[in-house]
C-alpha positions in Angstrom: -148.1 43.4 64.0 -148.0 40.7 66.6 -147.6 37.2 65.2 -148.9 34.1 66.8 -148.2 30.6 65.4 -151.7 29.4 64.5 -150.6 25.8 64.6 -150.1 25.8 68.3 -153.8 25.0 68.7 -155.6 21.7 69.5 -158.4 22.4 67.1 -156.0 23.2 64.3 -154.0 20.1 65.1 -157.1 17.9 64.8 -158.0 19.5 61.4 -154.4 19.5 60.1 -153.8 15.9 61.1 -156.2 14.7 58.4 -154.2 16.5 55.6 -152.0 14.4 53.4 -151.0 15.5 49.9 -154.1 16.9 48.2 -154.4 19.7 45.6 -151.6 22.3 45.8 -149.9 20.3 48.5 -149.3 17.6 46.0 -146.9 19.9 44.2 -144.9 20.5 47.4 -144.1 16.8 47.8 -144.3 15.5 44.2 -140.7 16.3 43.3 -139.0 15.8 46.7 -138.0 12.2 46.1 -136.1 13.2 43.0 -134.5 16.2 44.7 -133.5 14.2 47.7 -132.3 11.3 45.6 -130.2 13.5 43.4 -128.5 15.4 46.2 -128.6 13.6 49.6 -126.2 10.8 50.6 -126.8 8.9 53.9 -130.0 8.0 55.7 -130.1 10.0 58.9 -132.8 12.7 58.7 -134.3 15.4 60.9 -137.8 16.7 60.1 -137.9 20.2 61.5 -141.4 21.4 62.3 -142.8 17.9 61.8 -146.3 18.9 63.0 -148.6 15.8 62.8 -145.8 13.8 61.2 -146.8 14.0 57.5 -143.3 14.8 56.3 -141.7 12.5 58.9 -143.7 9.5 57.5 -142.9 10.7 54.0 -139.1 10.5 54.7 -139.5 7.2 56.4 -141.2 5.9 53.3 -138.0 7.0 51.3 -135.9 4.8 53.6 -134.6 7.4 56.1 -134.2 7.0 59.8 -136.1 10.1 60.9 -136.4 12.2 64.0 -139.3 14.6 63.9 -139.2 17.7 66.1 -141.9 20.4 66.8 -142.8 23.0 69.4 -146.5 22.0 69.5 -147.6 19.3 72.0 -151.0 19.0 70.3 -149.3 18.4 66.9 -146.9 15.8 68.3 -149.7 13.9 70.1 -151.3 13.5 66.7 -148.0 12.4 65.1 -147.5 9.7 67.7 -151.1 8.5 67.4 -150.6 8.0 63.6 -147.1 6.6 64.0 -146.5 5.0 67.4 -143.1 3.6 66.4 -141.8 7.0 65.2 -139.3 9.2 66.9 -141.1 12.5 67.7 -139.6 15.0 70.1 -140.7 18.4 71.5 -138.2 21.2 71.2 -138.4 24.7 72.7 -139.2 27.5 70.3 -136.1 28.6 68.4 -133.8 26.0 70.1 -132.4 22.6 68.9 -129.6 22.3 71.4 -130.9 19.0 72.7 -129.8 17.3 69.4 -126.2 16.1 68.9 -124.0 18.0 66.4 -123.0 16.7 63.0 -125.6 14.0 63.1 -127.9 14.4 60.1 -127.4 13.7 56.4 -130.7 15.6 55.7 -132.6 18.2 57.5 -136.0 18.7 55.9 -138.2 21.7 56.7 -141.6 21.8 54.9 -143.5 25.1 55.4 -142.1 25.6 58.9 -140.2 28.9 58.0 -143.5 30.4 56.7 -144.4 30.6 60.4 -141.1 31.8 61.9 -141.0 35.6 62.4 -137.9 37.9 62.4 -134.6 37.5 60.5 -132.8 37.0 63.8 -134.8 33.9 64.6 -134.5 32.5 61.1 -130.7 33.0 61.1 -130.4 31.4 64.5 -132.3 28.3 63.4 -130.3 27.9 60.2 -127.2 28.2 62.2 -128.5 25.3 64.4 -129.1 23.3 61.2 -125.5 23.9 60.1 -124.3 22.6 63.5 -126.5 19.5 63.2 -125.5 18.6 59.7 -123.0 15.9 59.0 -119.9 17.1 57.0 -121.6 16.5 53.6 -125.2 16.8 54.9 -127.8 19.0 53.2 -130.8 21.1 54.2 -134.0 20.9 52.1 -136.1 23.9 52.9 -139.5 24.1 51.3 -141.4 27.4 51.7 -144.3 29.3 50.2 -143.5 31.8 47.4 -144.9 35.4 48.0 -147.4 34.7 45.1 -149.2 32.1 47.3 -150.8 35.0 49.2 -152.0 37.0 46.1 -153.5 34.3 43.9 -156.2 31.7 44.0 -155.3 28.0 44.3 -156.9 24.6 44.5 -156.0 24.4 48.2 -156.1 28.0 49.3 -158.0 31.2 48.8 -156.6 34.7 49.4 -159.4 36.9 47.9 -160.6 38.1 51.4 -157.1 39.5 52.3 -156.3 42.5 50.1 -153.7 43.6 52.6 -151.5 40.8 51.3 -150.8 42.8 48.1 -149.3 45.6 50.2 -147.3 43.3 52.5 -143.5 43.9 52.8 -140.9 41.3 53.9 -141.6 40.3 57.5 -145.3 41.4 57.4 -148.1 39.0 58.3 -150.0 37.6 55.3 -153.1 35.5 55.4 -155.0 32.8 53.5 -157.6 30.2 54.1 -156.9 26.5 53.6 -159.6 24.7 51.6 -158.5 21.1 52.2 -159.3 21.0 55.9 -162.4 21.5 58.0 -160.9 24.3 60.0 -161.5 27.4 57.8 -160.0 30.0 60.2 -157.5 32.2 58.4 -153.9 31.0 58.5 -151.2 33.7 59.3 -147.8 33.4 57.7 -144.8 35.7 57.4 -143.9 37.1 54.0 -140.3 36.3 53.2 -139.1 36.6 49.6 -136.2 34.8 47.9 -133.6 37.5 48.3 -134.3 37.7 52.0 -134.0 33.9 52.4 -130.6 34.0 50.6 -129.4 36.7 53.0 -130.4 34.5 55.9 -128.7 31.4 54.5 -125.5 33.3 54.0 -125.5 34.7 57.5 -126.0 31.1 58.8 -123.0 29.8 56.8 -125.2 27.9 54.3 -125.0 28.0 50.5 -127.6 27.4 47.9 -126.9 24.2 45.9 -130.2 24.0 44.0 -133.6 25.8 43.8 -136.7 24.2 42.5 -140.0 25.9 41.6 -142.7 23.3 41.0 -145.5 23.9 38.5 -148.6 21.8 37.8 -149.1 19.9 34.6 -152.4 19.8 32.7 -152.7 16.0 33.3 -156.0 15.8 35.0 -154.6 15.4 38.6 -156.7 18.4 39.8 -158.7 21.2 38.4 -155.7 23.5 38.7 -156.0 27.3 39.0 -152.8 29.4 39.4 -150.7 26.2 39.8 -150.2 25.8 36.0 -148.4 29.2 35.6 -147.3 30.4 39.1 -145.1 28.3 41.4 -146.7 28.1 44.8 -143.6 26.7 46.5 -139.8 27.2 46.4 -137.5 24.3 47.4 -134.0 25.2 48.5 -131.2 22.7 48.8 -128.5 24.0 51.1 -125.0 22.9 52.1 -122.4 24.1 54.6 -120.1 26.8 53.3 -117.9 29.0 55.4 -118.4 29.7 59.1 -121.6 31.6 60.1 -121.4 35.4 60.2 -120.5 37.0 63.5 -123.3 37.5 66.0 -124.7 34.0 66.6 -123.8 30.6 67.7 -121.7 28.5 65.3 
């Protein structure tokens, strides 16, 4: 199946720009301050796939000096409108070679790898992350679990996409976001934990910590699957040995 990044779209950018931390998204960001505080030293951060700047502003609020990068001009225009003083840069698809090596104490990627097809492309980008990390820098990679596409959530519905249940790693999976006005289906790439771990190893990155957030029955929202099924997986990654043969170090 041919994959097109649905976020490279002016209408989608307009809709997505209004999204902050509602519903199921709250669980994606709720624990990040504690995770970052426990593992990251230093204040230089890169927000990879910054979109309209939600995560970039989030990191700035934690005291980081942040550079946000994205491939979508429409998304970046919204980010700059929200945050005129922010550092937002457009990068070419699959390339980060305009950024200096060994610069960042933290590279944050929130949902971006849900929309990156092929193992080769994922490995290439994580190799770039490794090149950009300071000696003791860390990557925090937040992605959707496969269960996101087969359950019902406060912020998503998948009931119209039975093919999701038959999807294999690398296949396109779909859902509809309920927290934004644009209800066109979102297309992601299914990529389970074991496949991510293989990608990390090929890129010369090791898993330091994994977090699977669950909701609490505390009245924050009228939770559905969130109370028993983690919608997100958060990886903390560090440099290990050199990347595997076949790509740029």
